[in-house]
VOBA-1610 file (N, C-alpha, C; in pm, whole numbers, padded with zeros to 5 digits, always signed):
BEGIN
Met+07022-02729+00642Met+06872-02812+00668Met+06809-02820+00557Ser+06745-02965+00538Ser+06679-02985+00437Ser+06548-02903+00421Gln+06521-02851+00275Gln+06381-02746+00268Gln+06249-02821+00281Pro+06160-02783+00336Pro+06052-02795+00348Pro+05965-02865+00260Gly+05980-02787+00128Gly+05914-02826+00028Gly+05967-02959-00053Asp+06087-02998-00001Asp+06147-03118-00088Asp+06141-03259+00016Val+06054-03243+00104Val+06059-03343+00201Val+05895-03356+00224Ser+05881-03485+00212Ser+05741-03542+00259Ser+05740-03574+00415Asn+05588-03586+00488Asn+05614-03618+00609Asn+05636-03766+00639Glu+05642-03832+00542Glu+05669-03959+00529Glu+05830-04012+00530Asp+05903-03911+00505Asp+06020-03906+00499Asp+06091-03865+00628Leu+06021-03809+00717Leu+06069-03777+00838Leu+06077-03887+00938Thr+06187-03882+01051Thr+06203-04004+01135Thr+06170-03935+01276Val+06142-04038+01337Val+06104-03973+01516Val+06215-04048+01576His+06275-03951+01658His+06400-04009+01718His+06388-04021+01863Leu+06375-04109+01952Leu+06370-04108+02075Leu+06527-04024+02128Cys+06518-03945+02216Cys+06675-03853+02246Cys+06712-03891+02387Gly+06857-03894+02359Gly+06926-03915+02492Gly+07007-03793+02519Pro+07119-03776+02649Pro+07203-03692+02663Pro+07278-03656+02548Glu+07311-03743+02460Glu+07402-03665+02346Glu+07322-03589+02236Asp+07193-03562+02251Asp+07136-03489+02169Asp+07062-03356+02217Arg+07111-03330+02323Arg+07079-03186+02419Arg+07115-03075+02338Glu+07251-03067+02275Glu+07280-02952+02199Glu+07204-02935+02096Glu+07146-03047+02027Glu+07062-03045+01891Glu+06932-02978+01958Gln+06883-03016+02055Gln+06743-02994+02104Gln+06722-02848+02132Ala+06838-02808+02202Ala+06842-02673+02231Ala+06890-02554+02125Arg+06929-02631+02018Arg+06915-02512+01903Arg+06787-02515+01839Leu+06698-02621+01831Leu+06549-02607+01785Leu+06489-02531+01879Phe+06508-02533+02050Phe+06443-02459+02116Phe+06446-02303+02093Asn+06576-02293+02068Asn+06620-02148+02059Asn+06564-02079+01931Gln+06525-02135+01819Gln+06489-02127+01686Gln+06361-02085+01715Val+06275-02159+01808Val+06121-02134+01815Val+06065-02071+01925Phe+06120-02044+02021Phe+06078-01941+02142Phe+06185-01845+02160Lys+06128-01736+02239Lys+06190-01628+02250Lys+06280-01638+02398Lys+06209-01720+02491Lys+06316-01786+02628Lys+06400-01893+02564Thr+06553-01839+02582Thr+06654-01939+02526Thr+06671-02040+02621Val+06724-02157+02569Val+06810-02254+02653Val+06912-02279+02599Asn+07018-02379+02705Asn+07140-02435+02682Asn+07094-02579+02700Ser+07212-02617+02634Ser+07206-02785+02671Ser+07241-02819+02814Arg+07287-02741+02892Arg+07289-02767+03031Arg+07146-02773+03100Ala+07085-02640+03065Ala+06961-02664+03108Ala+06852-02755+03093Leu+06878-02821+02950Leu+06789-02920+02906Leu+06845-03089+02973Ala+06955-03091+03006Ala+07041-03188+03064Ala+06959-03210+03234Trp+06957-03077+03303Trp+06886-03085+03410Trp+06748-03096+03400Arg+06678-03078+03294Arg+06538-03092+03287Arg+06514-03235+03263Tyr+06580-03300+03154Tyr+06543-03420+03115Tyr+06609-03527+03159Asp+06730-03513+03230Asp+06824-03634+03283Asp+06845-03628+03416Glu+06822-03534+03484Glu+06854-03551+03637Glu+06752-03557+03747Asn+06632-03529+03676Asn+06507-03548+03758Asn+06499-03646+03847Pro+06505-03658+03988Pro+06512-03755+04071Pro+06382-03839+04048His+06272-03802+04005His+06145-03878+03980His+06155-03971+03832Gly+06292-03970+03755Gly+06312-04020+03664Gly+06353-03960+03522Ser+06406-04017+03442Ser+06426-03915+03300Ser+06329-03906+03216Ala+06331-03784+03125Ala+06193-03761+03085Ala+06224-03831+02941Ile+06107-03842+02851Ile+06108-03883+02715Ile+06082-03775+02631Ser+06189-03759+02562Ser+06208-03650+02455Ser+06221-03690+02302Leu+06166-03646+02237Leu+06181-03680+02098Leu+06231-03566+02014Leu+06269-03598+01888Leu+06301-03511+01772Leu+06233-03584+01646Ser+06176-03506+01555Ser+06122-03543+01421Ser+06229-03468+01296Arg+06311-03582+01252Arg+06405-03519+01145Arg+06415-03537+01001Pro+06418-03476+00932Pro+06428-03505+00783Pro+06566-03539+00732Pro+06552-03614+00642Pro+06676-03689+00608Pro+06816-03589+00602Gly+06923-03660+00696Gly+07035-03591+00690Gly+07038-03468+00759Gly+06921-03416+00813Gly+06907-03284+00883Gly+06890-03328+01023Asp+06918-03190+01107Asp+06876-03185+01243Asp+06712-03174+01256Gly+06678-03195+01377Gly+06559-03218+01435Gly+06489-03078+01391Ile+06347-03066+01336Ile+06272-02959+01301Ile+06138-02966+01394Cys+06122-03071+01453Cys+05990-03047+01545Cys+06025-03168+01673Gly+06000-03111+01794Gly+06047-03173+01923Gly+05896-03166+02013Tyr+05958-03255+02122Tyr+05834-03319+02219Tyr+05898-03353+02318Ala+05870-03327+02458Ala+05882-03394+02607Ala+05810-03395+02677Cys+05860-03514+02745Cys+05732-03552+02858Cys+05823-03584+02981Ser+05815-03550+03105Ser+05882-03549+03234Ser+05794-03613+03334Pro+05845-03684+03397Pro+05765-03768+03508Pro+05758-03675+03612Arg+05658-03709+03687Arg+05626-03685+03855Arg+05525-03752+03904Arg+05613-03790+04028Arg+05545-03884+04100Arg+05447-03831+04219Phe+05310-03865+04160Phe+05169-03838+04200Phe+05123-03921+04311Val+05071-03875+04398Val+04980-03942+04506Val+04839-03908+04495Pro+04757-04034+04463Pro+04575-03997+04474Pro+04535-04012+04607His+04487-03905+04653His+04417-03900+04810His+04502-03954+04915Gly+04637-03931+04901Gly+04728-03986+04976Gly+04776-04126+04987Asp+04725-04200+04895Asp+04732-04335+04895Asp+04851-04386+04857Glu+04950-04409+04922Glu+05077-04440+04875Glu+05065-04595+04808Asp+04975-04694+04805Asp+04978-04786+04729Asp+04991-04764+04596Phe+04893-04644+04573Phe+04894-04637+04418Phe+04971-04502+04356Ala+05031-04481+04419Ala+05152-04357+04381Ala+05228-04410+04260Ala+05204-04321+04180Ala+05272-04354+04002Ala+05337-04219+03963Leu+05398-04273+03858Leu+05459-04146+03787Leu+05356-04091+03669Ile+05341-03963+03677Ile+05241-03907+03537Ile+05347-03820+03474Gly+05347-03834+03340Gly+05416-03757+03258Gly+05363-03618+03225Glu+05432-03508+03197Glu+05402-03361+03216Glu+05438-03336+03066Thr+05385-03315+02969Thr+05430-03270+02864Thr+05514-03136+02866Gly+05596-03104+02737Gly+05666-02995+02740Gly+05751-02949+02625Asp+05826-02827+02631Asp+05872-02803+02510Asp+05833-02866+02376Val+05701-02833+02341Val+05615-02880+02215Val+05678-02754+02121Met+05727-02815+02039Met+05789-02691+01945Met+05825-02742+01783Thr+05812-02647+01691Thr+05796-02706+01563Thr+05873-02579+01475His+06008-02584+01425His+06073-02461+01346His+05956-02413+01248Pro+05969-02287+01257Pro+05870-02188+01164Pro+05869-02244+01010Glu+05958-02275+00969Glu+05941-02311+00840Glu+05884-02478+00782Trp+05858-02558+00911Trp+05795-02657+00895Trp+05645-02673+00960Arg+05594-02540+01003Arg+05456-02573+01059Arg+05328-02594+00989Lys+05239-02630+01033Lys+05116-02671+00942Lys+05112-02776+00876Arg+05181-02851+00910Arg+05209-02987+00838Arg+05149-03117+00888Gly+05113-03092+01024Gly+05079-03205+01096Gly+05173-03328+01180Ile+05299-03239+01153Ile+05419-03311+01207Ile+05408-03331+01360Phe+05364-03268+01412Phe+05336-03309+01586Phe+05253-03440+01614Ser+05168-03455+01558Ser+05076-03552+01575Ser+05160-03682+01596Ser+05263-03710+01505Ser+05323-03836+01483Ser+05437-03848+01630Leu+05464-03710+01643Leu+05570-03703+01771Leu+05484-03750+01897Asp+05350-03683+01905Asp+05267-03731+02032Asp+05236-03867+02025Ala+05217-03913+01925Ala+05163-04091+01936Ala+05302-04172+01950Ala+05434-04099+01944Ala+05543-04205+01948Ala+05559-04187+02095Cys+05540-04065+02143Cys+05540-04004+02298Cys+05463-04091+02392Met+05327-04117+02356Met+05229-04156+02412Met+05267-04309+02470Arg+05304-04357+02329Arg+05333-04534+02322Arg+05469-04546+02427Glu+05550-04460+02431Glu+05665-04445+02499Glu+05633-04459+02660Thr+05536-04354+02684Thr+05485-04357+02867Thr+05429-04497+02859Lys+05335-04548+02775Lys+05270-04651+02807Lys+05340-04798+02841Glu+05459-04765+02784Glu+05583-04878+02785Glu+05656-04878+02916Arg+05666-04751+02958Arg+05721-04728+03063Arg+05623-04729+03230Gly+05527-04782+03179Gly+05408-04797+03277Gly+05334-04655+03359Trp+05344-04554+03274Trp+05306-04438+03334Trp+05146-04423+03293Pro+05052-04419+03403Pro+04919-04429+03366Pro+04860-04339+03311Ala+04908-04216+03306Ala+04835-04103+03236Ala+04994-03983+03208Val+04930-03906+03150Val+05010-03771+03139Val+04922-03664+03080Phe+04971-03554+03177Phe+04887-03441+03171Phe+04980-03285+03100Gly+04916-03200+03072Gly+04952-03098+02977Gly+04907-02951+03024Leu+04957-02866+03017Leu+04926-02719+03019Leu+04935-02642+02874Pro+04880-02687+02792Pro+04928-02623+02642Pro+04892-02480+02617Asn+04962-02407+02526Asn+04960-02269+02498Asn+04848-02248+02397Arg+04809-02167+02393Arg+04664-02117+02302Arg+04715-02190+02162His+04829-02193+02114His+04834-02231+01979His+04846-02395+01983Ser+04875-02436+02074Ser+04882-02591+02048Ser+04762-02693+02121Ala+04683-02596+02196Ala+04571-02655+02265Ala+04455-02742+02200Asp+04444-02674+02083Asp+04323-02726+01991Asp+04352-02858+01913Ile+04536-02847+01906Ile+04574-02970+01852Ile+04593-03097+01931Phe+04606-03082+02060Phe+04605-03163+02139Phe+04478-03238+02190Leu+04369-03145+02172Leu+04214-03208+02173Leu+04160-03274+02051Arg+04231-03233+01946Arg+04198-03298+01802Arg+04247-03447+01822Ile+04353-03482+01901Ile+04442-03616+01862Ile+04407-03696+01988Gly+04289-03632+02049Gly+04253-03730+02156Gly+04273-03714+02297Trp+04332-03582+02323Trp+04330-03571+02458Trp+04205-03515+02534Glu+04215-03500+02670Glu+04089-03465+02734Glu+04103-03344+02803Gln+04041-03248+02802Gln+04010-03119+02893Gln+03968-03154+03025Val+04043-03128+03126Val+04010-03155+03285Val+04006-03009+03361Gly+04037-02925+03293Gly+04029-02798+03398Gly+04081-02695+03303Thr+04091-02541+03365Thr+04108-02430+03314Thr+04227-02393+03412Ile+04303-02302+03408Ile+04430-02245+03467Ile+04449-02079+03451Arg+04454-01977+03528Arg+04467-01871+03500Arg+04610-01798+03600His+04658-01710+03524His+04749-01644+03617His+04686-01537+03716His+04735-01537+03840His+04729-01429+03940His+04779-01330+03966Ser+04754-01195+03992Ser+04851-01109+04007Ser+04847-01060+04154His+04956-01019+04228His+04967-00940+04365His+05056-00848+04357Leu+04987-00706+04381Leu+05054-00589+04366Leu+05102-00540+04482Leu+05248-00525+04443Leu+05309-00504+04605Leu+05339-00363+04587Arg+05348-00284+04463Arg+05368-00142+04441Arg+05268-00107+04342Ser+05228+00042+04363Ser+05132+00099+04251Ser+05243+00181+04202Asp+05274+00123+04076Asp+05401+00209+04002Asp+05343+00179+03846Glu+05464+00232+03793Glu+05429+00227+03629Glu+05456+00095+03592His+05549+00025+03652His+05575-00159+03627His+05444-00241+03653Ala+05375-00211+03754Ala+05264-00270+03798Ala+05161-00223+03709Arg+05127-00100+03655Arg+05029-00069+03565Arg+05051-00110+03422Ala+05182-00139+03400Ala+05214-00201+03262Ala+05187-00359+03257Glu+05191-00421+03365Glu+05159-00528+03367Glu+05009-00580+03388Arg+04920-00471+03420Arg+04794-00493+03475Arg+04724-00443+03327Phe+04795-00377+03253Phe+04726-00311+03127Phe+04741-00441+03037Arg+04791-00572+03035Arg+04758-00651+02952Arg+04631-00725+02972Glu+04546-00658+03083Glu+04406-00738+03120Glu+04323-00607+03073Gly+04370-00500+03013Gly+04282-00403+02974Gly+04311-00260+03054Arg+04253-00166+02986Arg+04287-00003+03002Arg+04225-00011+03181Val+04111-00054+03186Val+04014-00057+03339Val+04108-00121+03443Ala+04185-00245+03388Ala+04263-00296+03494Ala+04374-00245+03534Ala+04437-00123+03446Ala+04556-00061+03483Ala+04506+00055+03539Leu+04409+00119+03529Leu+04323+00225+03588Leu+04319+00194+03745Thr+04284+00080+03799Thr+04233+00025+03903Thr+04377-00040+04020Val+04491-00010+03935Val+04613-00055+04025Val+04614-00020+04167Pro+04614+00100+04190Pro+04594+00172+04319Pro+04506+00099+04434Trp+04396+00097+04364Trp+04278+00005+04440Trp+04358-00104+04490His+04372-00192+04395His+04440-00355+04404His+04561-00337+04482Ala+04645-00243+04475Ala+04754-00216+04551Ala+04717-00228+04696Arg+04638-00167+04742Arg+04581-00117+04854Arg+04511-00259+04934Lys+04424-00317+04861Lys+04400-00456+04896Lys+04505-00547+04876Ala+04596-00551+04837Ala+04708-00645+04867Ala+04774-00616+04992Gln+04793-00495+05004Gln+04841-00436+05151Gln+04774-00465+05227Ala+04634-00464+05252Ala+04585-00520+05353Ala+04558-00667+05370Ala+04571-00742+05285Ala+04574-00870+05280Ala+04711-00910+05353Arg+04808-00826+05308Arg+04942-00871+05383Arg+04928-00868+05533Arg+04851-00746+05569Arg+04847-00715+05719Arg+04771-00825+05791Arg+04671-00880+05730Arg+04574-01021+05784Arg+04691-01132+05779Leu+04759-01165+05691Leu+04842-01249+05698Leu+04941-01243+05830Glu+04997-01098+05851Glu+05085-01100+05975Glu+05004-01151+06113Val+04886-01145+06130Val+04839-01165+06219Val+04832-01342+06251Gly+04815-01441+06131Gly+04807-01570+06131Gly+04973-01606+06158Ala+05036-01533+06094Ala+05187-01559+06081Ala+05288-01539+06210Ser+05226-01469+06298Ser+05314-01471+06431Ser+05335-01602+06503Gly+05422-01588+06571Gly+05498-01698+06652Gly+05562-01794+06596Phe+05611-01792+06452Phe+05677-01873+06359Phe+05818-01779+06346Val+05920-01859+06303Val+06031-01858+06261Val+06069-01855+06111Val+06103-01774+06048Val+06132-01798+05939Val+06282-01781+05892Arg+06307-01870+05794Arg+06453-01864+05771Arg+06498-01901+05596Gln+06578-01851+05554Gln+06600-01884+05391Gln+06694-02015+05401Leu+06682-02103+05328Leu+06719-02252+05311Leu+06817-02266+05205Asp+06934-02319+05210Asp+07012-02355+05124Asp+06999-02505+05105Ala+06913-02552+05133Ala+06855-02700+05104Ala+06751-02751+05196Phe+06639-02824+05133Phe+06550-02855+05197Phe+06588-02985+05277Pro+06517-02987+05431Pro+06543-03069+05516Pro+06438-03188+05479Ala+06483-03314+05546Ala+06416-03459+05524Ala+06313-03444+05550Ala+06250-03377+05668Ala+06121-03335+05745Ala+06036-03298+05618Val+06068-03242+05505Val+05973-03179+05430Val+05887-03320+05361Glu+05934-03427+05355Glu+05849-03544+05320Glu+05719-03571+05404Ala+05751-03559+05544Ala+05642-03584+05649Ala+05545-03454+05609Leu+05557-03359+05570Leu+05484-03247+05572Leu+05406-03258+05429Ser+05473-03332+05318Ser+05379-03359+05214Ser+05298-03493+05217Lys+05358-03601+05287Lys+05229-03684+05329Lys+05125-03651+05416Ala+05138-03557+05497Ala+05054-03483+05577Ala+04915-03408+05508Arg+04964-03369+05364Arg+04864-03289+05288Arg+04824-03346+05176Glu+04903-03478+05151Glu+04826-03548+05034Glu+04695-03611+05014Gly+04679-03605+05156Gly+04531-03708+05145Gly+04419-03599+05131Glu+04445-03475+05125Glu+04325-03372+05107Glu+04298-03347+04957Phe+04401-03383+04867Phe+04367-03367+04729Phe+04354-03501+04648Ser+04321-03465+04519Ser+04290-03578+04448Ser+04399-03664+04388Ile+04510-03531+04330Ile+04657-03584+04313Ile+04725-03504+04375Met+04875-03532+04406Met+04949-03422+04462Met+05088-03472+04429Val+05159-03392+04383Val+05315-03423+04341Val+05406-03469+04501Arg+05452-03566+04493Arg+05535-03614+04621Arg+05642-03511+04661Arg+05652-03428+04747Arg+05752-03336+04782Arg+05827-03379+04892Asp+05950-03463+04832Asp+06059-03499+04927Asp+06165-03401+04906Ala+06259-03427+04964Ala+06395-03340+05001Ala+06469-03326+04836Gln+06510-03468+04816Gln+06567-03487+04693Gln+06501-03392+04596Tyr+06380-03433+04564Tyr+06295-03369+04444Tyr+06288-03231+04437Leu+06264-03172+04571Leu+06250-03020+04594Leu+06387-02958+04568Asn+06511-03018+04606Asn+06615-02956+04624Asn+06665-02949+04468Trp+06641-03057+04367Trp+06663-03070+04245Trp+06593-02971+04163Arg+06458-02957+04181Arg+06379-02867+04119Arg+06386-02739+04135Phe+06447-02668+04266Phe+06465-02529+04266Phe+06608-02498+04319Leu+06647-02568+04404Leu+06812-02514+04417Leu+06911-02573+04357Glu+06913-02670+04261Glu+06995-02705+04177Glu+06963-02675+04028Ser+06857-02580+03992Ser+06820-02543+03886Ser+06916-02462+03816Pro+06940-02448+03688Pro+07072-02365+03637Pro+07040-02227+03676Ser+06921-02171+03655Ser+06884-02059+03662Ser+06931-01965+03782Gly+06933-02005+03903Gly+06961-01954+04035Gly+06861-01845+04081Leu+06749-01852+04028Leu+06656-01749+04048Leu+06585-01795+04173His+06539-01911+04224His+06466-01940+04339His+06522-01929+04455Arg+06467-01906+04553Arg+06481-01870+04706Arg+06409-01971+04770Val+06430-02006+04879Val+06338-02073+04962Val+06320-02072+05088Leu+06227-02053+05155Leu+06199-02002+05297Leu+06138-02122+05376Gly+06177-02166+05458Gly+06139-02246+05542Gly+06081-02161+05673Val+05963-02222+05755Val+05869-02214+05823Val+05888-02268+05932Phe+05948-02217+06056Phe+05969-02315+06187Phe+05882-02235+06316Asp+05839-02345+06381Asp+05803-02340+06518Asp+05901-02311+06628Ser+05847-02280+06749Ser+05955-02243+06857Ser+06043-02350+06861Ala+05993-02457+06879Ala+06077-02594+06872Ala+06182-02633+06772Asp+06164-02558+06674Asp+06246-02558+06545Asp+06208-02679+06435Asn+06079-02695+06455Asn+06023-02794+06347Asn+05957-02739+06269Leu+06006-02784+06127Leu+05955-02747+06001Leu+05819-02748+06003Arg+05735-02625+05974Arg+05573-02620+05970Arg+05547-02589+05830Gly+05622-02532+05761Gly+05589-02531+05614Gly+05700-02451+05520Tyr+05685-02414+05414Tyr+05771-02353+05347Tyr+05730-02272+05234Ser+05791-02175+05182Ser+05760-02141+05006Ser+05842-02131+04934Val+05898-02111+04788Val+05954-02088+04674Val+05924-01979+04613Val+06028-01875+04590Val+05979-01787+04510Val+06061-01778+04394Gln+06047-01698+04296Gln+06132-01701+04176Gln+06148-01527+04175Leu+06268-01478+04192Leu+06349-01357+04159Leu+06306-01303+04023Pro+06275-01143+04023Pro+06274-01090+03891Pro+06392-01099+03827Arg+06396-01129+03690Arg+06510-01136+03616Arg+06560-00973+03621Ala+06707-00984+03568Ala+06756-00886+03538Ala+06696-00763+03459Gly+06643-00635+03525Gly+06581-00547+03426Gly+06424-00583+03440Glu+06385-00661+03520Glu+06253-00671+03516Glu+06186-00636+03683Tyr+06096-00641+03683Tyr+05994-00612+03815Tyr+05884-00712+03842Lys+05894-00842+03786Lys+05775-00929+03829Lys+05860-01052+03863Gly+05827-01097+03971Gly+05869-01206+04039Gly+05747-01316+04081Trp+05776-01415+04097Trp+05666-01546+04101Trp+05650-01610+04254Leu+05556-01622+04299Leu+05551-01748+04393Leu+05502-01856+04332Val+05624-01939+04347Val+05620-02097+04278Val+05578-02165+04330Asp+05609-02193+04474Asp+05535-02332+04534Asp+05528-02292+04688Leu+05457-02362+04758Leu+05425-02342+04884Leu+05355-02473+04947Leu+05370-02500+05071Leu+05326-02617+05133Leu+05352-02590+05296Ala+05215-02623+05381Ala+05209-02605+05535Ala+05133-02684+05576Phe+05168-02715+05722Phe+05096-02806+05781Phe+04950-02739+05810Asp+04934-02653+05841Asp+04813-02561+05866Asp+04805-02427+05832Ala+04700-02368+05850Ala+04672-02209+05780Ala+04762-02113+05833Ala+04776-02142+05979Ala+04877-02021+06047Ala+05023-02061+05968Ala+05065-02165+05945Ala+05207-02171+05881Ala+05199-02139+05720Glu+05096-02167+05675Glu+05055-02118+05542Glu+05078-01965+05535Asp+05004-01879+05622Asp+05011-01756+05627Asp+05165-01707+05657Ala+05224-01761+05721Ala+05350-01724+05747Ala+05450-01728+05613Ala+05426-01850+05537Ala+05495-01885+05435Ala+05460-01792+05312Leu+05332-01770+05309Leu+05291-01662+05202Leu+05327-01535+05216Leu+05373-01494+05349Leu+05385-01354+05393Leu+05541-01350+05348Ala+05621-01460+05400Ala+05768-01441+05396Ala+05808-01426+05245Gly+05748-01516+05170Gly+05766-01517+05003Gly+05752-01376+04947Leu+05624-01314+05021Leu+05580-01161+04957Leu+05670-01067+04962Arg+05724-01088+05116Arg+05824-00986+05161Arg+05960-00988+05093Leu+06004-01104+05081Leu+06132-01130+04991Leu+06148-01095+04869Leu+06038-01084+04805Leu+05993-01039+04662Leu+06007-00885+04652Glu+05905-00835+04770Glu+05954-00676+04755Glu+06072-00638+04801Glu+06187-00690+04863Glu+06289-00672+04905Glu+06363-00672+04795Ala+06335-00765+04701Ala+06427-00766+04579Ala+06392-00668+04457Gly+06304-00572+04507Gly+06239-00489+04398Gly+06130-00509+04304Thr+06058-00614+04361Thr+05949-00660+04271Thr+05833-00557+04278Ser+05757-00546+04204Ser+05613-00466+04179Ser+05517-00538+04152Val+05523-00682+04109Val+05411-00760+04087Val+05450-00898+04112Val+05388-00971+04164Val+05410-01105+04203Val+05291-01187+04131Gln+05325-01324+04066Gln+05246-01365+03976Gln+05236-01491+04035Ala+05130-01597+04015Ala+05124-01713+04024Ala+05014-01786+03942Asn+05010-01910+03916Asn+04910-01956+03812Asn+04857-02074+03913Ala+04713-02077+03886Ala+04660-02168+03969Ala+04552-02224+03894Ile+04509-02349+03913Ile+04402-02395+03842Ile+04277-02367+03877Asp+04133-02330+03813Asp+04036-02268+03857Asp+03961-02312+03967Asp+03915-02299+04059Asp+03842-02345+04177Asp+03890-02452+04250Ser+04039-02454+04250Ser+04145-02535+04308Ser+04170-02469+04472Tyr+04230-02543+04547Tyr+04268-02502+04682Tyr+04367-02410+04671Trp+04454-02429+04570Trp+04571-02326+04542Trp+04509-02187+04511Ala+04432-02205+04407Ala+04371-02038+04395Ala+04296-01968+04499Arg+04227-02071+04579Arg+04164-02015+04699Arg+04277-01949+04813Val+04404-01991+04810Val+04494-01961+04871Val+04538-01828+04826Leu+04553-01810+04713Leu+04607-01680+04649Leu+04509-01564+04675Lys+04395-01612+04637Lys+04291-01485+04684Lys+04303-01468+04834Arg+04306-01540+04924Arg+04335-01510+05035Arg+04425-01378+05085Ala+04546-01413+04980Ala+04698-01344+05007Ala+04695-01227+04928Gly+04546-01194+04863Gly+04536-01069+04819Gly+04582-01068+04659Phe+04578-01166+04608Phe+04630-01183+04425Phe+04481-01143+04355Val+04487-01091+04269Val+04381-01051+04152Val+04383-01168+04036Glu+04251-01223+04052Glu+04244-01312+03884Glu+04236-01212+03788Pro+04263-01296+03656Pro+04214-01228+03544Pro+04074-01230+03481Lys+04072-01194+03378Lys+03918-01177+03299Lys+03889-01335+03309Pro+03791-01412+03327Pro+03766-01556+03312Pro+03784-01621+03179Asp+03782-01518+03080Asp+03838-01586+02944Asp+03969-01595+02905Asn+04060-01536+03014Asn+04196-01528+02993Asn+04280-01658+03065His+04235-01749+02994His+04298-01886+03063His+04354-01990+02959Leu+04407-02066+02984Leu+04480-02188+02939Leu+04398-02299+03011Ile+04405-02429+02940Ile+04354-02548+02961Ile+04439-02643+03035Val+04379-02715+03114Val+04468-02852+03147Val+04435-02993+03086Ile+04510-03037+03037Ile+04473-03161+02957Ile+04509-03305+03007Leu+04453-03407+02980Leu+04501-03554+03003Leu+04479-03659+02922Phe+04567-03743+02927Phe+04576-03845+02845Phe+04603-03963+02903Ala+04479-04074+02920Ala+04505-04192+03001Ala+04544-04291+02950Asn+04645-04345+02994Asn+04683-04471+02923Asn+04596-04590+03009Asp+04573-04570+03127Asp+04502-04692+03206Asp+04391-04627+03259Ser+04313-04623+03223Ser+04182-04558+03244Ser+04118-04625+03375Lys+04160-04739+03435Lys+04120-04782+03570Lys+04210-04749+03669His+04328-04695+03667His+04418-04653+03756His+04360-04575+03857Pro+04352-04603+03991Pro+04300-04501+04088Pro+04347-04370+04057Leu+04493-04359+04000Leu+04529-04203+03996Leu+04478-04146+03869Val+04436-04222+03751Val+04410-04180+03647Val+04222-04119+03691Arg+04173-04214+03770Arg+04007-04190+03803Arg+04033-04049+03880Ala+04131-04040+03972Ala+04130-03924+04053Ala+04153-03784+03982Ala+04229-03790+03855Ala+04293-03668+03802Ala+04147-03605+03704His+04084-03667+03664His+03971-03613+03594His+03903-03497+03611Asp+03931-03450+03747Asp+03869-03308+03795Asp+03985-03233+03844Ala+04058-03137+03739Ala+04185-03076+03817Ala+04163-02989+03896Ser+04051-02933+03946Ser+04021-02850+04017Ser+04027-02911+04186Lys+04048-03018+04166Lys+04079-03104+04314Lys+04236-03139+04321Trp+04286-03082+04201Trp+04446-03135+04222Trp+04523-03032+04323Tyr+04642-03050+04365Tyr+04714-02954+04452Tyr+04804-02929+04371Leu+04838-02841+04245Leu+04927-02792+04156Leu+04980-02655+04192Thr+05117-02643+04159Thr+05178-02493+04182Thr+05245-02462+04058Asp+05303-02361+04045Asp+05403-02333+03930Asp+05529-02435+03935Gly+05558-02463+04074Gly+05660-02547+04085Gly+05642-02706+04025Asp+05542-02747+04022Asp+05476-02853+03930Asp+05509-02877+03799Arg+05518-02769+03729Arg+05512-02754+03576Arg+05651-02786+03525Asp+05646-02821+03401Asp+05754-02875+03347Asp+05878-02771+03339Asp+05848-02632+03319Asp+05952-02526+03299Asp+06025-02499+03438Glu+06160-02469+03417Glu+06244-02463+03497Glu+06189-02330+03588Thr+06188-02228+03487Thr+06132-02101+03544Thr+06018-02020+03507Val+05913-01969+03548Val+05794-01920+03497Val+05809-01789+03455Gly+05735-01774+03337Gly+05730-01627+03259Gly+05823-01607+03163
//
């Protein structure tokens, strides 16, 4: 690899990547992040999304592999349920700079190149959920903050694993684990009341009827990702990790009334995730919530986590299900870049609290 001290930023080239570059991108990813990927995982993420292929870029020194990377994956969003204005919005991901090349402003040129490409593809906007290291960079180069997002925890057990997880919020949070575990148990009992009368089955594939469910709920939110069977099957059941489980909620006539998706704990871990959920009504929502929590409990999970935009519908659902919020200052930001400020989808997106967004809508294949 070229040495940073021998190369100026003007010598770097920005490369729009294709399938042939996935090995190189995976090498850079694994040099930057603790959670590793392989080229197959990146091919799934960038090339196989039924909403369209991702934009992914590398910045390269002369004669060397990429030292800075960036990706933007499309999601088909619908504003206020209006099919006429449904469009692709990009989501940023895999923002990465090799440790030896950081603090040189290299990323800003990649962001500019990526936003030009999203505009050429006709995407009216791009959103992101940057980590604390990159959030200020995005805001300095012209992105707008439209909300905040925090992780929420549901304690299935009052054990050392739950205490260790809550200790991240401080000593007091760890000491209150028994109390929060009892509150979570009481919430699950309340869910049982609303959940009665439904049949829950684990699904090997999403049925076509899930699209009607998505369309029935889209009008309640400023923007929401279209959840059709092809997209959901790709997102969860065809993903390389194999960690997702899908639970369908059916009425007595075997009509689909809702679903939930969970991510099982990784080997040696005790934390699972409630990744996605959608239902026609509150009763089916209770059944989907309860089914997901029960499956994770059976899998040995101590703590279930989910991220939610502050003041959003999804945050209220999690609270009803007995999830605990972190401290207000323990949050990340939601950002937006508008290519077409007059597009109805962009106008609708400026207040993230009115979105329907779960962890399943994020760029990463798995959470945590």
